[in-house]
N, C-alpha and C positions, 0 to 999 in steps of 0.2 A: 820650657814650662818660664814663665817672665816673672821677676822677683818684684810683684812691685810696693815697696816699702815707699813710703815718703814720708817726709815730717810732717806732724802736724802742732807741732810746739817749739819752741828754742832746743829741748833735750830731746823728747821725744820719738819716736818712729812704732808704727804698727806696721807689721809684715803682713800683709793679705796671701793668704793660700785656696786656691777653688776647691769649694765645699761639697761633695759627694750630697747630690739630692734627687730622693723620687719625683719625678713630675709625670702628669697625665692619667695615662690610662694601669700605667706600673703603679702607680700612688694609687689609684681608686682599687686595684685588684691585690694589693699588697694590704690594705683595710679592711676589704670583706672577707679576704682570707681569716686574719684577724677576729674580726667578727666571730666569722663561723667556727674555727677552733675555740673562742671562748666559750660561744653556746655548746658545743659538743663536750667541752671540758666541764662545764655546770652539769650538763645530764648525766654525764658519766660520772660524777663525784655523789650526785645525792639522785637516787631514783623519781623521789618527791617534786625534784624541780619543777616551779610551774603550778602547782596544787595550793600553794600556799600554805603548805605545811612544812615545818621544819624542821628538827631533832629536838631545839629548843622548847618549841610549840607543841609540840608532841609529848616530851617530859613536863611541860608545867600542865598539859588538860589530862596527864598521866601520872601524877606525881611519886607516888610510890611503887616504882615499877619493880618484880621480883626479878632476884638473880636467875641465869638462867641454869643454874644446877641446882636451884633453891627447891624442897622437896615442899609440893603444896597439896593439901591434902581436899579430893574432889568427891562429890558422890554420883556428879555427872561427865563423861568423856566430853570434849567440845566438838559438835558434828560440822563436819564442811557442807557448808551448802550452795558456795559457787567458786570454782573451781576458774579461775582465770588462766586461759591456753599460753603457755610460754612463749615469746616469739623465738623460731631455732636464727640464731646469729649467723647471719650470712658468712661470716667469714670463717665460721664453724663449719657450717655446711658448704663453702667451696672445697674447703682442706679434709673435708670427709670424716671431720671428728663426732664421736659420738662421748656419752657417758650420762651418769647417773650424779647427781647432787642429794644429799640428805640436807636438811636444815633444819632448825627449830625457828617457831614464827610464837610470837606472844600477841596475844589476841586478848582485846579487853573485856571488858562488862558486854560491848554492844556488839561482839563479833566481829570485829575490826581489825585486824593485824596491824600493831605499831611499832613490830619491830622484829627484825629476821637477824639468824646470825648461821652461816653455815657449818654444821659441824663435821663435813665429810664431802671434802672437794672431789671433782669433775676430774682434776688436775688440769681441766682448763679455764682461765680466768672469763672467758666469753660466754660460757655456759653456764659457769658459778653467778656471776652479775644477771644474765638472762633470767635464772630461776628466781632471785630474789626480788626482780624487778615484778613477775606474774605472782608470786607468792604474796606482797604487799597487796597485791587487789583481791585476795581470795577472802571471802565472806565466812562465818561461821555461825553456828547458832553455842554462845557461849559456855563456858564449863559453870557446874553451879553445884555448890557448896552450901549446906542447910539454907536448901531452899533459894540464895543468894546467887547470881550470877558474879563469878569471880574469875579476874586475870588467869591467864593459864598457859603457860609455854608447851605448845605440843610439836612432836616429828611430823618435820611435812618433806617427800622428795621428788625430785623431780628427774623423769628420766630423758632424754633427749634420743631420740633412733632416729638415725636417716632411713629413708624410704627408698627402694630403688626406683 
């Protein structure tokens, strides 16, 4: 390697070293990979990504959320009216992993699920996340107390069973 330092003034020298650069097809592939990984990371972190809903929006819309362990008196239990089928994670299916996920879902006054929490894991993060993504899309007839619909934490389970 040739050292190409040259004087640029009476007492100053610049040392020029070859730079490592990404060029051509490799650069485009590298940028495309970063874009895809960023999009996947956003989807992984937030099941509501792309819906316009964020946790701060949900919290603002539903200001006083009851604590998950708080006792809430009710006259009528919430009733599941639409059960969104969970998607079996391909990685778990290929590894022949099955399991059951127990969770709590917070149902608002209109019957929408606004929050989920896994209370007993399947011991597989893929199954747990798939269960949460499905649970947030469920619809309920809300719980009722004194003839008014109220927010209520309900227990919900998802059973992942492999078919032969």
